[in-house]
LOZALUM-969027 format. One line per 3 residues: number of its first residue (from 0); their letters; for each residue x, y, z of N, C-alpha, C, O. Coordinates in steps of 0.05 Angstrom, whole numbers. Layout:
NUM> A> X,Y,Z,X,Y,Z,X,Y,Z,X,Y,Z | ...
REM end
This chain:
0> MLS> 365,79,-231,345,92,-220,318,102,-230,315,123,-242 | 295,82,-222,272,100,-231,264,114,-217,267,106,-194 | 251,140,-218,239,159,-192,207,149,-185,191,135,-198
3> RAL> 204,160,-165,186,147,-149,162,168,-139,168,181,-119 | 144,171,-146,117,185,-144,124,203,-111,126,228,-107 | 125,188,-98,125,194,-60,151,219,-60,153,234,-40
6> TSR> 174,222,-88,193,239,-79,190,266,-72,203,276,-53 | 166,284,-90,157,307,-87,145,308,-54,159,320,-39 | 129,299,-48,117,294,-26,138,295,-4,137,311,14
9> IEQ> 157,275,-7,177,280,20,192,302,14,197,313,36 | 201,312,-1,206,340,2,195,363,7,204,384,14 | 172,356,4,154,382,5,149,384,43,147,406,54
12> ALG> 149,362,57,148,353,85,171,359,93,169,374,113 | 194,354,88,216,371,97,216,397,101,222,406,123 | 213,405,89,200,437,93,183,448,110,182,472,115
15> LFP> 168,428,120,148,435,141,142,422,164,122,428,179 | 157,405,168,171,384,192,188,376,195,201,364,178 | 197,381,231,226,375,230,233,344,233,257,338,236
18> VVV> 212,322,232,211,303,222,195,290,205,170,290,209 | 207,276,183,197,261,162,196,228,162,215,218,149 | 189,221,166,177,183,174,164,178,143,144,188,134
21> VTG> 185,158,129,178,142,115,181,113,118,202,101,118 | 154,102,120,158,73,124,144,60,103,130,74,89 | 145,38,100,136,16,85,152,-15,88,175,-19,96
24> SRQ> 126,-40,75,145,-59,77,183,-60,72,194,-40,62 | 191,-75,77,220,-82,67,224,-90,34,213,-107,21 | 238,-76,30,250,-81,-2,228,-65,-21,223,-74,-43
27> TGK> 216,-43,-12,193,-18,-29,213,0,-44,207,13,-65 | 239,0,-33,259,24,-46,254,44,-27,244,65,-36 | 259,42,-2,253,71,18,286,73,14,297,88,-2
30> STL> 299,57,31,332,62,26,343,76,3,354,97,5 | 338,62,-23,347,77,-39,339,102,-53,350,117,-70 | 310,102,-39,298,137,-45,309,151,-32,316,172,-43
33> VRE> 316,149,0,328,170,12,358,175,18,367,191,35 | 373,155,-3,393,160,-2,407,174,-28,425,190,-25 | 397,167,-52,406,173,-80,377,192,-91,384,212,-103
36> AEP> 355,189,-90,342,209,-104,351,239,-101,360,247,-79 | 349,254,-120,358,281,-121,360,300,-103,381,313,-101 | 339,303,-89,327,326,-61,347,318,-37,357,333,-20
39> FAG> 352,288,-40,365,273,-9,389,266,-14,405,262,4 | 395,264,-34,428,255,-36,450,263,-26,470,248,-23 | 450,297,-19,472,298,-2,469,307,21,482,326,31
42> RPY> 447,290,33,444,286,70,458,268,80,460,248,65 | 471,265,101,485,248,115,470,230,120,446,232,125 | 484,205,119,465,183,128,469,164,142,493,161,146
45> VTL> 452,141,155,462,128,180,446,107,174,426,111,160 | 450,80,184,425,63,178,431,45,204,454,40,208 | 411,35,220,408,26,240,403,-11,236,394,-26,253
48> DTA> 415,-18,208,426,-42,204,447,-52,218,447,-74,230 | 467,-34,214,490,-41,224,495,-45,256,489,-26,271 | 504,-64,265,503,-66,293,517,-51,303,510,-51,327
51> LNR> 540,-31,299,556,-14,317,535,5,332,532,7,356 | 516,25,304,511,48,299,475,29,327,465,40,347 | 470,6,318,450,6,337,458,4,367,448,19,384
54> EIA> 481,-20,374,494,-11,402,490,13,408,470,17,421 | 503,32,402,506,61,409,474,72,403,466,81,424 | 460,74,389,442,81,396,417,74,420,401,87,432
57> VAE> 423,54,421,409,31,446,418,46,470,404,63,482 | 444,41,477,462,47,491,464,76,507,462,79,531 | 468,102,481,471,118,483,459,143,464,471,160,451
60> PGT> 437,139,466,427,157,438,425,183,437,417,195,418 | 435,198,469,445,225,460,469,229,447,475,252,442 | 485,211,442,514,204,440,508,203,407,512,221,391
63> FLG> 498,179,401,483,181,367,476,201,359,486,210,338 | 462,213,371,445,238,352,469,258,357,468,275,340 | 492,264,375,511,276,380,523,273,350,517,289,332
66> NHP> 538,252,348,550,248,322,542,261,293,554,263,272 | 520,266,300,503,269,272,486,309,279,462,311,284 | 499,325,278,488,349,285,474,363,272,455,377,278
69> GVV> 487,360,251,463,377,224,438,354,223,431,337,239 | 427,363,195,407,341,185,423,314,176,447,310,170 | 399,295,179,407,276,181,387,256,172,365,263,180
72> TID> 386,226,155,376,215,150,384,184,163,406,172,162 | 362,176,175,368,151,195,355,127,185,331,126,191 | 361,112,176,340,86,160,346,61,180,364,55,195
75> EVQ> 316,49,171,304,27,196,307,29,221,319,14,236 | 291,57,229,289,64,253,272,54,275,274,60,299 | 253,34,262,241,13,275,259,-6,298,253,-15,320
78> RVP> 291,-8,276,302,-33,299,304,-15,323,306,-28,343 | 304,11,327,321,28,354,294,42,367,295,65,376 | 274,29,368,243,49,384,255,68,399,249,90,391
81> ELL> 271,67,420,279,81,444,288,104,426,283,126,436 | 298,105,404,316,131,398,296,152,398,303,175,404 | 266,147,389,243,169,378,241,194,403,237,218,399
84> LSI> 246,176,437,242,201,448,274,219,449,271,243,455 | 293,214,446,312,228,437,315,248,424,323,271,431 | 305,236,393,293,250,377,274,274,383,277,297,373
87> KER> 255,267,398,236,292,403,248,307,426,232,326,430 | 267,308,442,284,325,448,297,341,435,295,365,441 | 316,332,414,334,348,400,312,364,373,319,381,357
90> VDA> 280,350,375,270,367,351,256,398,375,251,420,367 | 254,387,402,234,411,412,262,427,429,256,440,449 | 279,427,424,311,441,433,314,460,401,316,485,401
93> ERV> 314,450,384,331,459,360,307,475,347,309,499,343 | 286,461,343,255,475,325,274,482,295,282,504,288 | 278,452,277,298,466,250,270,438,236,265,415,244
96> NGR> 259,450,217,244,434,202,271,415,180,294,424,177 | 259,386,166,276,372,158,302,368,172,323,365,159 | 299,369,207,329,355,216,326,329,210,344,321,196
99> FLL> 309,314,216,308,285,209,301,280,195,282,295,189 | 305,257,175,286,234,151,292,202,168,312,191,177 | 270,197,167,267,173,185,262,154,156,253,159,134
102> TGS> 271,131,171,256,104,156,256,81,170,273,73,185 | 225,66,162,220,43,182,207,21,168,185,29,161 | 211,-2,161,193,-31,156,169,-28,176,151,-45,171
105> ANL> 162,-15,195,137,-25,202,123,1,208,134,23,203 | 101,-2,218,82,14,223,85,29,250,76,19,271 | 97,53,250,108,57,275,85,67,303,84,63,327
108> LLL> 69,84,283,42,86,298,34,60,311,28,62,335 | 34,33,299,27,17,310,32,-6,331,20,-21,347 | 57,0,321,82,-21,344,74,-13,374,69,10,381
111> HTV> 74,-34,392,64,-25,422,95,-21,432,95,-14,455 | 114,-22,424,144,-19,431,144,4,429,159,12,446 | 133,24,414,133,56,409,115,70,427,90,68,427
114> SES> 131,85,443,115,101,464,114,131,459,97,147,468 | 138,139,439,130,165,423,124,163,394,137,151,378 | 105,174,392,98,179,361,106,206,352,96,212,330
117> LAG> 122,223,363,126,252,353,99,267,341,95,277,318 | 80,266,364,59,281,350,62,313,343,70,330,358 | 57,314,327,62,348,318,78,354,311,78,378,306
120> RAR> 98,341,307,135,340,298,143,330,276,160,338,260 | 122,306,277,125,289,247,112,290,223,92,304,224 | 118,279,200,101,276,178,100,251,162,107,250,139
123> YLT> 91,230,178,89,203,173,73,202,144,51,213,141 | 87,185,118,80,180,94,91,152,94,110,148,109 | 79,128,75,79,110,59,97,110,34,97,128,18
126> LWP> 113,87,30,125,86,5,115,55,1,120,36,16 | 103,54,-15,84,31,-25,98,13,-56,108,28,-74 | 97,-9,-60,106,-21,-76,110,-8,-97,98,13,-94
129> MTR> 128,-9,-132,128,5,-150,95,7,-162,84,-15,-161 | 81,25,-170,61,28,-184,67,20,-217,87,29,-228 | 51,7,-227,56,4,-255,69,30,-269,91,25,-279
132> REQ> 59,62,-271,69,84,-273,95,83,-272,111,88,-290 | 101,76,-242,124,79,-240,146,65,-245,169,75,-245 | 140,37,-252,157,17,-268,157,23,-297,176,13,-309
135> LGL> 139,38,-312,140,46,-336,167,76,-338,175,85,-360 | 173,84,-316,193,104,-313,178,139,-315,190,160,-321 | 148,134,-307,125,151,-299,133,171,-284,133,195,-292
138> ARC> 144,160,-256,139,169,-234,111,180,-224,104,202,-215 | 97,155,-228,68,169,-222,49,150,-217,56,128,-225 | 27,151,-205,5,130,-203,-16,131,-217,-12,143,-238
141> GIW> -39,122,-214,-56,117,-238,-76,144,-231,-82,153,-208 | -86,157,-260,-102,181,-255,-133,186,-237,-155,196,-242 | -121,174,-219,-146,183,-205,-153,209,-190,-176,213,-181
144> SEL> -133,227,-188,-137,254,-188,-149,273,-205,-160,295,-199 | -144,259,-234,-157,267,-253,-190,266,-258,-207,282,-262 | -188,242,-256,-218,234,-258,-238,240,-238,-262,239,-239
147> LER> -219,250,-214,-244,259,-190,-245,280,-199,-268,288,-198 | -228,300,-210,-228,331,-213,-240,345,-238,-244,369,-239 | -243,325,-257,-264,321,-278,-297,314,-279,-302,295,-265
150> PAA> -318,324,-291,-347,313,-291,-334,285,-309,-313,284,-321 | -357,264,-304,-358,243,-306,-357,239,-343,-345,222,-356 | -376,263,-351,-378,267,-389,-346,272,-396,-341,280,-419
153> DWP> -330,270,-382,-302,285,-393,-287,258,-386,-264,256,-395 | -294,240,-373,-275,218,-375,-270,204,-404,-246,204,-409 | -283,193,-421,-277,178,-440,-254,194,-462,-236,182,-475
156> TLI> -260,223,-461,-238,242,-467,-208,239,-455,-188,236,-468 | -209,241,-424,-188,238,-400,-171,207,-412,-147,204,-415 | -191,190,-416,-174,162,-415,-165,152,-445,-146,138,-449
159> AEQ> -180,162,-462,-164,166,-497,-140,180,-494,-122,172,-509 | -134,199,-478,-106,219,-477,-80,191,-463,-56,189,-469 | -94,177,-449,-75,159,-436,-55,146,-458,-67,133,-475
162> TVP> -25,148,-461,-12,134,-475,3,111,-460,22,101,-473 | -2,104,-436,10,72,-424,2,54,-445,-20,50,-456 | 34,39,-450,22,11,-469,5,-7,-452,6,-9,-428
165> AEA> -9,-18,-466,-29,-47,-452,-7,-68,-449,13,-73,-462 | -20,-81,-421,1,-110,-423,-26,-126,-396,-45,-118,-382 | -11,-152,-402,-30,-174,-389,-39,-176,-362,-33,-198,-352
168> WQT> -51,-161,-348,-57,-155,-312,-40,-187,-302,-27,-184,-281 | -39,-211,-312,-28,-231,-309,5,-224,-302,16,-230,-281 | 16,-211,-324,41,-213,-320,53,-189,-292,73,-188,-277
171> LAS> 28,-172,-295,36,-145,-279,30,-157,-249,45,-148,-232 | 14,-174,-241,6,-192,-220,35,-205,-208,49,-204,-187 | 33,-216,-235,69,-237,-226,88,-229,-215,101,-241,-198
174> RGG> 95,-201,-226,122,-196,-221,119,-170,-189,135,-160,-173 | 96,-168,-194,88,-149,-161,95,-123,-166,89,-113,-188 | 110,-106,-144,117,-74,-148,143,-69,-130,152,-47,-125
177> YPA> 157,-101,-120,186,-95,-107,199,-84,-131,189,-89,-153 | 220,-69,-128,239,-58,-144,250,-82,-157,249,-82,-181 | 264,-106,-144,285,-121,-148,273,-143,-167,286,-153,-185
180> PAL> 247,-149,-160,240,-175,-175,214,-158,-197,202,-171,-213 | 210,-133,-193,187,-122,-213,202,-123,-242,193,-127,-265 | 229,-117,-233,253,-101,-264,269,-129,-277,285,-131,-296
183> LNP> 257,-149,-259,270,-174,-264,257,-183,-283,233,-190,-280 | 272,-187,-313,249,-188,-338,225,-187,-339,211,-207,-342 | 212,-156,-334,191,-149,-333,162,-163,-345,138,-163,-339
186> TQA> 180,-175,-367,152,-184,-389,138,-211,-386,119,-223,-395 | 162,-214,-368,151,-240,-366,140,-252,-342,154,-249,-322 | 115,-265,-338,97,-271,-316,115,-294,-301,113,-293,-277
189> ADP> 133,-316,-310,141,-326,-288,179,-332,-296,193,-342,-314 | 183,-320,-273,211,-323,-279,231,-340,-254,230,-331,-231 | 246,-359,-259,258,-371,-235,272,-361,-219,275,-370,-197
192> DRA> 290,-330,-231,299,-320,-213,286,-299,-189,293,-293,-166 | 264,-292,-209,236,-278,-182,239,-299,-167,255,-295,-149 | 228,-321,-167,218,-335,-157,238,-342,-129,230,-349,-107
195> ELF> 263,-339,-138,291,-342,-116,281,-312,-101,280,-312,-77 | 277,-295,-111,287,-277,-95,260,-272,-77,263,-263,-55 | 229,-279,-89,206,-281,-75,224,-295,-43,226,-285,-21
198> AGY> 234,-321,-54,235,-343,-31,255,-327,-10,253,-328,14 | 270,-314,-22,293,-296,-2,281,-286,15,285,-291,39 | 255,-261,3,250,-240,16,233,-263,38,239,-264,62
201> AQT> 212,-280,27,204,-290,56,214,-303,72,201,-311,91 | 240,-308,70,261,-320,94,270,-301,113,274,-302,138 | 274,-278,93,288,-264,117,266,-247,129,270,-237,151
204> YLE> 239,-243,116,218,-230,137,221,-255,156,234,-250,177 | 212,-279,154,201,-296,172,231,-291,195,229,-282,218 | 252,-299,185,280,-301,215,283,-274,221,289,-272,245
207> RDL> 282,-246,206,292,-228,222,269,-205,226,267,-190,245 | 253,-203,205,228,-171,214,216,-183,230,220,-174,252 | 199,-203,231,190,-209,257,200,-219,292,189,-216,314
210> RDL> 227,-230,284,236,-221,314,233,-194,321,223,-185,341 | 243,-181,304,243,-150,310,220,-140,326,222,-128,347 | 196,-147,311,164,-134,321,150,-157,341,130,-150,353
213> AAV> 159,-178,343,143,-195,359,156,-223,366,174,-233,353 | 144,-234,386,152,-259,397,131,-278,373,107,-272,372 | 143,-298,357,130,-312,342,127,-348,350,139,-365,338
216> DSL> 113,-350,365,108,-382,377,121,-411,348,138,-429,350 | 109,-403,332,113,-421,309,121,-408,288,104,-391,285 | 140,-404,265,148,-394,238,130,-415,225,119,-406,205
219> VDF> 123,-438,229,118,-456,212,79,-448,205,69,-448,183 | 64,-444,231,37,-428,232,35,-415,229,11,-410,224 | 56,-389,228,50,-368,213,60,-362,190,57,-339,182
222> QRL> 72,-378,176,74,-390,144,48,-400,139,40,-388,119 | 30,-415,146,7,-426,142,-13,-405,141,-29,-404,122 | -13,-389,159,-30,-358,169,-33,-348,134,-50,-349,117
225> MRA> 4,-337,136,-3,-324,107,-7,-337,80,-17,-327,61 | 1,-357,81,-19,-374,58,-39,-366,54,-48,-353,35 | -54,-375,77,-84,-378,86,-101,-341,74,-121,-332,63
228> VCL> -76,-334,84,-87,-303,81,-90,-293,37,-108,-285,23 | -65,-301,34,-56,-303,10,-83,-312,-4,-94,-295,-18 | -96,-340,-4,-114,-342,-17,-152,-330,-12,-174,-338,-20
231> RLG> -144,-315,-1,-164,-304,7,-167,-269,1,-184,-256,13 | -144,-256,-21,-149,-230,-31,-177,-221,-38,-192,-238,-46 | -184,-204,-36,-207,-188,-38,-230,-189,-21,-249,-174,-21
234> AIV> -227,-217,0,-250,-224,7,-254,-211,39,-237,-194,45 | -274,-218,57,-281,-202,81,-267,-216,107,-274,-239,112 | -251,-206,120,-237,-220,142,-257,-238,151,-280,-230,147
237> NQA> -253,-260,162,-266,-285,186,-240,-296,195,-221,-310,188 | -247,-285,212,-215,-302,234,-224,-329,248,-207,-339,263 | -251,-343,246,-255,-360,247,-258,-388,232,-260,-411,239
240> DIA> -256,-371,205,-251,-387,177,-215,-396,177,-202,-417,177 | -210,-372,178,-178,-385,184,-161,-397,200,-140,-408,197 | -184,-388,235,-166,-410,257,-179,-435,236,-163,-450,225
243> RDT> -204,-438,230,-212,-471,234,-184,-485,208,-170,-505,207 | -186,-463,193,-171,-477,166,-142,-486,169,-134,-509,165 | -132,-470,176,-110,-473,195,-94,-482,220,-70,-485,226
246> GIP> -115,-486,230,-106,-502,257,-99,-489,280,-94,-500,301 | -98,-459,272,-79,-440,298,-111,-432,307,-131,-427,295 | -104,-433,336,-126,-409,347,-133,-377,350,-119,-358,353
249> RTT> -159,-381,348,-163,-350,341,-154,-332,350,-156,-311,338 | -143,-332,371,-134,-312,383,-98,-303,379,-87,-282,385 | -84,-335,364,-66,-324,348,-73,-311,326,-68,-287,321
252> VQR> -84,-327,311,-90,-306,289,-100,-290,291,-101,-283,267 | -113,-272,305,-112,-244,312,-91,-234,311,-87,-216,294 | -66,-246,333,-47,-237,336,-29,-229,308,-20,-207,302
255> YLN> -27,-256,295,-16,-249,265,-14,-235,251,7,-223,244 | -46,-232,240,-57,-223,229,-50,-180,232,-50,-161,216 | -44,-186,263,-39,-147,269,-12,-146,256,-7,-128,240
258> LLE> 7,-168,264,36,-172,256,35,-166,230,45,-143,227 | 28,-174,208,25,-177,184,16,-143,179,33,-133,164 | -1,-127,185,-10,-116,181,5,-88,188,4,-69,173
261> VSY> 18,-87,211,43,-73,231,63,-70,211,70,-47,205 | 78,-99,195,98,-98,173,87,-99,151,95,-118,138 | 67,-83,140,52,-71,117,54,-96,97,61,-99,74
264> QLV> 43,-115,117,47,-141,79,21,-150,84,16,-167,67 | -3,-148,104,-26,-145,104,-42,-113,94,-34,-91,98 | -64,-120,82,-68,-95,81,-105,-100,84,-120,-114,70
267> RLE> -110,-85,103,-149,-82,111,-159,-65,101,-152,-43,109 | -176,-65,84,-191,-44,74,-222,-41,85,-237,-60,82 | -232,-16,99,-246,-12,113,-274,-11,101,-274,-2,79
270> PYS> -293,-17,109,-321,-11,91,-334,17,95,-330,32,114 | -350,20,73,-359,55,75,-388,53,91,-407,40,83 | -387,64,111,-406,54,133,-436,75,126,-456,72,140
273> VNR> -436,92,109,-462,113,119,-484,93,111,-481,77,93 | -504,95,125,-526,82,118,-543,94,119,-549,108,138 | -562,93,90,-580,105,84,-605,86,89,-621,86,107
276> SKR> -604,68,65,-636,44,63,-625,15,64,-642,-3,66 | -602,9,63,-586,-16,67,-577,-17,94,-573,0,111 | -571,-52,96,-557,-55,120,-537,-66,107,-540,-85,90
279> LVK> -502,-50,118,-479,-53,101,-462,-75,113,-469,-82,136 | -443,-87,103,-425,-107,118,-408,-88,137,-400,-68,124 | -401,-88,156,-383,-74,167,-357,-88,184,-348,-81,206
282> SPK> -347,-114,162,-323,-120,173,-308,-117,141,-320,-114,120 | -274,-119,146,-261,-103,128,-257,-129,114,-262,-152,121 | -246,-121,90,-235,-141,71,-204,-140,65,-192,-119,64
285> VYW> -193,-164,60,-167,-163,53,-152,-165,33,-158,-182,16 | -128,-149,29,-108,-150,12,-76,-161,16,-69,-171,38 | -60,-158,-3,-34,-155,8,-18,-134,-10,-26,-125,-32
288> SDT> 7,-129,4,11,-99,-8,31,-107,-35,35,-91,-53 | 41,-135,-33,48,-135,-67,35,-161,-78,30,-181,-65 | 28,-158,-108,13,-190,-108,33,-211,-122,24,-233,-129
291> GLA> 61,-205,-127,83,-225,-136,85,-237,-114,80,-261,-114 | 90,-227,-95,98,-245,-64,61,-256,-56,56,-279,-48 | 47,-241,-58,27,-266,-61,23,-282,-68,12,-300,-56
294> LHL> 30,-281,-97,19,-311,-111,41,-325,-102,35,-348,-96 | 77,-317,-99,93,-344,-84,87,-358,-53,91,-380,-45 | 72,-333,-38,57,-336,-18,44,-364,-14,46,-382,2
297> SGA> 24,-359,-45,5,-378,-40,5,-406,-59,-5,-428,-54 | 17,-400,-79,29,-413,-89,1,-423,-121,-1,-441,-138 | -9,-405,-115,-38,-400,-137,-28,-384,-161,-7,-372,-159
300> QPT> -46,-383,-189,-42,-378,-207,-64,-359,-206,-87,-363,-197 | -48,-322,-224,-68,-305,-223,-99,-309,-226,-109,-324,-244 | -117,-295,-206,-143,-293,-212,-149,-262,-211,-135,-243,-211
303> GAH> -175,-264,-211,-190,-232,-218,-185,-219,-192,-182,-195,-195 | -183,-230,-163,-172,-212,-142,-146,-211,-146,-139,-197,-127 | -127,-217,-157,-100,-205,-159,-108,-179,-181,-92,-161,-185
306> LEN> -124,-180,-190,-122,-159,-211,-137,-136,-189,-131,-112,-189 | -150,-146,-175,-176,-126,-150,-142,-113,-138,-133,-91,-140 | -132,-132,-127,-100,-126,-114,-87,-103,-115,-82,-85,-98
309> IVC> -79,-110,-154,-68,-84,-172,-79,-59,-162,-66,-40,-154 | -107,-61,-163,-116,-34,-163,-118,-18,-133,-116,6,-126 | -121,-41,-123,-116,-26,-85,-91,-10,-84,-90,14,-81
312> TDL> -73,-28,-86,-45,-20,-83,-39,4,-96,-27,21,-82 | -43,8,-112,-43,34,-136,-60,61,-131,-51,84,-131 | -88,53,-126,-99,77,-102,-89,77,-77,-92,100,-68
315> LAW> -75,59,-59,-67,67,-38,-32,91,-37,-23,110,-23 | -24,76,-56,4,90,-67,-8,117,-74,4,137,-66 | -29,123,-88,-37,150,-98,-41,172,-67,-31,194,-63
318> REL> -61,155,-49,-71,168,-31,-45,185,-16,-48,206,-4 | -22,171,-18,7,188,-10,7,217,-15,13,235,0 | -5,216,-42,11,237,-51,-12,259,-51,-6,282,-57
321> DTA> -36,252,-44,-64,277,-39,-67,284,-15,-74,269,4 | -59,317,-14,-53,328,0,-81,325,26,-79,326,51 | -106,323,10,-136,313,25,-138,290,34,-159,283,44
324> RPS> -120,275,32,-115,243,42,-145,234,41,-160,233,60 | -152,226,15,-184,213,15,-174,185,28,-153,174,36 | -204,178,25,-207,148,40,-206,125,19,-222,126,0
327> ILF> -192,108,21,-205,87,-3,-212,64,21,-200,58,42 | -242,52,3,-254,41,24,-272,19,-5,-269,16,-29 | -294,7,20,-303,-15,-8,-342,-7,7,-349,9,24
330> WRT> -359,-25,-11,-384,-12,-2,-397,-48,-11,-398,-57,-34 | -406,-61,13,-423,-84,12,-445,-89,31,-444,-90,55 | -463,-92,17,-496,-97,26,-492,-123,49,-470,-134,54
333> AAG> -512,-128,60,-513,-153,69,-527,-167,51,-529,-191,54 | -538,-157,31,-550,-174,9,-529,-180,0,-538,-183,-22 | -509,-184,-2,-491,-186,-27,-479,-165,-49,-457,-167,-60
336> DEV> -494,-147,-51,-486,-125,-69,-459,-108,-62,-456,-100,-39 | -444,-104,-78,-414,-100,-73,-400,-75,-99,-401,-76,-124 | -390,-56,-84,-370,-37,-106,-345,-49,-86,-345,-53,-62
339> DFL> -322,-55,-109,-293,-66,-94,-283,-40,-88,-268,-37,-69 | -290,-20,-103,-267,8,-82,-291,35,-83,-310,37,-98 | -281,54,-64,-290,67,-68,-273,91,-59,-263,85,-37
342> IER> -268,112,-65,-254,141,-67,-271,158,-57,-287,169,-72 | -269,164,-24,-284,190,-16,-263,213,-10,-247,214,8 | -268,234,-35,-251,255,-30,-264,290,-22,-279,302,-38
345> NGK> -258,298,-5,-277,323,0,-303,327,0,-314,349,3 | -315,297,-6,-355,305,7,-362,287,-17,-385,280,-19 | -343,278,-39,-345,277,-70,-350,243,-74,-352,245,-50
348> LLA> -354,219,-80,-355,198,-84,-342,179,-109,-358,166,-123 | -316,176,-114,-313,149,-148,-326,122,-137,-320,114,-114 | -336,112,-147,-338,83,-147,-327,63,-172,-330,64,-197
351> IEV> -318,50,-161,-292,31,-177,-302,0,-175,-301,-13,-154 | -310,-10,-198,-305,-45,-199,-280,-57,-212,-267,-46,-230 | -275,-75,-203,-255,-93,-224,-258,-114,-240,-252,-135,-227
354> KAT> -265,-119,-263,-275,-145,-269,-245,-156,-285,-233,-141,-301 | -239,-174,-281,-218,-186,-299,-230,-192,-326,-213,-186,-343 | -254,-200,-337,-267,-207,-355,-254,-179,-383,-246,-156,-379
357> TNP> -256,-194,-410,-245,-184,-429,-275,-170,-445,-275,-154,-463 | -295,-181,-432,-318,-173,-443,-337,-166,-431,-358,-178,-437 | -338,-146,-411,-358,-138,-392,-383,-132,-398,-387,-111,-410
360> GYN> -407,-152,-391,-430,-136,-394,-447,-125,-369,-440,-125,-345 | -478,-113,-383,-492,-103,-371,-494,-118,-332,-496,-104,-313 | -494,-139,-332,-497,-149,-306,-474,-144,-288,-478,-142,-264
363> DSK> -443,-142,-302,-426,-131,-289,-419,-102,-276,-398,-96,-264 | -444,-85,-282,-441,-59,-271,-471,-66,-249,-477,-44,-241 | -487,-84,-240,-495,-92,-223,-492,-71,-195,-506,-51,-189
366> GLR> -469,-82,-180,-461,-61,-154,-460,-33,-163,-473,-14,-153 | -448,-33,-179,-443,4,-195,-466,10,-188,-467,25,-168 | -495,0,-203,-515,19,-203,-525,25,-178,-528,48,-170
369> LFL> -531,1,-165,-538,-6,-143,-533,24,-130,-550,42,-127 | -503,24,-123,-492,43,-105,-496,80,-116,-498,101,-104 | -497,72,-150,-501,105,-157,-532,115,-148,-538,137,-139
372> EEY> -553,87,-152,-583,96,-136,-586,103,-112,-603,118,-103 | -565,89,-98,-574,104,-71,-562,129,-58,-572,142,-40 | -538,132,-72,-519,155,-66,-524,179,-79,-518,201,-70
375> GTD> -537,175,-101,-548,199,-116,-516,223,-121,-494,212,-127 | -516,239,-119,-512,267,-134,-478,272,-116,-460,289,-119 | -478,249,-98,-455,246,-80,-439,235,-93,-415,242,-87
378> ALG> -443,221,-108,-425,204,-121,-418,222,-151,-436,235,-160 | -390,222,-166,-389,226,-187,-395,207,-213,-396,219,-235 | -399,183,-214,-406,166,-226,-391,136,-214,-383,132,-191
381> GLL> -389,115,-240,-376,88,-228,-358,89,-249,-361,106,-266 | -335,71,-249,-317,65,-272,-314,29,-265,-307,20,-243 | -320,13,-287,-311,-9,-288,-285,-17,-304,-279,-18,-328
384> LHG> -273,-23,-283,-244,-30,-300,-244,-56,-307,-253,-70,-289 | -236,-71,-332,-237,-91,-344,-210,-101,-354,-191,-87,-351 | -208,-133,-369,-183,-141,-384,-192,-132,-412,-173,-136,-427
387> GEE> -211,-121,-423,-215,-118,-452,-190,-91,-464,-167,-85,-456 | -210,-80,-488,-194,-58,-496,-209,-37,-504,-198,-16,-512 | -231,-40,-505,-260,-17,-509,-260,-2,-487,-249,-11,-466
390> TFW> -274,27,-487,-286,39,-462,-302,53,-481,-299,66,-502 | -325,42,-459,-353,48,-463,-375,52,-443,-376,40,-422 | -399,75,-452,-420,77,-431,-436,49,-427,-452,40,-443
393> ISE> -426,33,-399,-448,10,-404,-472,15,-387,-489,-3,-384 | -475,43,-375,-493,44,-368,-494,81,-357,-473,92,-351 | -520,94,-357,-511,122,-355,-485,132,-344,-463,138,-354
396> RVL> -497,131,-318,-467,136,-299,-447,118,-299,-431,123,-281 | -441,99,-313,-430,79,-300,-403,74,-331,-410,58,-349 | -384,83,-333,-363,81,-352,-348,48,-354,-343,40,-331
399> ATP> -341,33,-372,-327,15,-368,-296,24,-393,-294,35,-415 | -274,9,-371,-255,14,-388,-226,-1,-380,-218,-3,-357 | -211,-10,-408,-187,-25,-394,-175,-8,-368,-175,16,-366
402> WWK> -165,-27,-349,-159,-24,-327,-136,-9,-329,-134,11,-315 | -113,-17,-348,-87,-6,-360,-86,27,-372,-66,42,-369 | -106,32,-381,-114,53,-391,-111,72,-369,-104,95,-375
405> VI> -120,63,-336,-124,81,-318,-105,81,-292,-101,98,-275 | -95,56,-294,-66,52,-269,-42,56,-285,-19,54,-275
REM end
């Protein structure tokens, strides 16, 4: 079992809150983490995937919790959302930190069936698919914290100190971060067994997980929408375009997109909205939680948008570890100038542009230079992550460096 970066955050949260809820898409490794990771392995464990447990939890939630009087880990709690009210009652009566460790394959805070959020009693954490460094056995995300904590002048030294191996981003995009397919022949971009795993994942998601969340009129339409989204990674969400291209009514498109977000398949990245002298785009961009699954669903070959997606999910996984809870955003003007990602933490900004090219040029840094000019000393500097091997200053405040040195 490879260690996960989120383990220490879960352990810390159990010492501070009566309830810790670990959410994320199916097959990110939540069950394995809460059952087998050393800090949690000794806790009693029960899963609501079992029909009998689910029946008791629905009919007699008090009895179900009474069967587990001490600390307990309850897996797949989204299958019985009514249980959360009984958990709240137990927590208020007992006031014991670390009493409940819950997992769920849906964002409980966005589920319309969940009326109890456990506000003030629970810490919510998200387990994203495995980062590249987790797959390498390093139990961490990219070096975002180090970049934020050091002046830009020190970035070349910091990056030179990284000993992680280079690899083709197309290979990483193809295997994704779900543990089972990612760790199966990891050096091969195309693998028939991995394709079979993705096919099984998609089928289970459509036939079971969606049924738990909401009624879907047509699974065929839903599949068509997923493919359309996976062909638009890194693009601004335009529901009218998706509706036109798929033949699905716009209201249904909106509902299906919300279901994808609730189940941690779709990632909506919000724009940076501080307006100084330029009109800014205010609609979100879309990414997928796992590039391997996105490629399987779209039937496409890896493109630069998939390298962007890799950076995006690494940033999201890192955000879960940072107590400052930084914002991950993007910047785009109405004129089309853009920066792929912004980290906003404690009033400071780090701008990131991603280019798949192995030979980035000065024009590739245009968006970064415009952003740094616009926001001045609020921004630490800009990073141009590229597919080559060299680290160099491409302009006064923009450092170009290989993507694999950072994540």
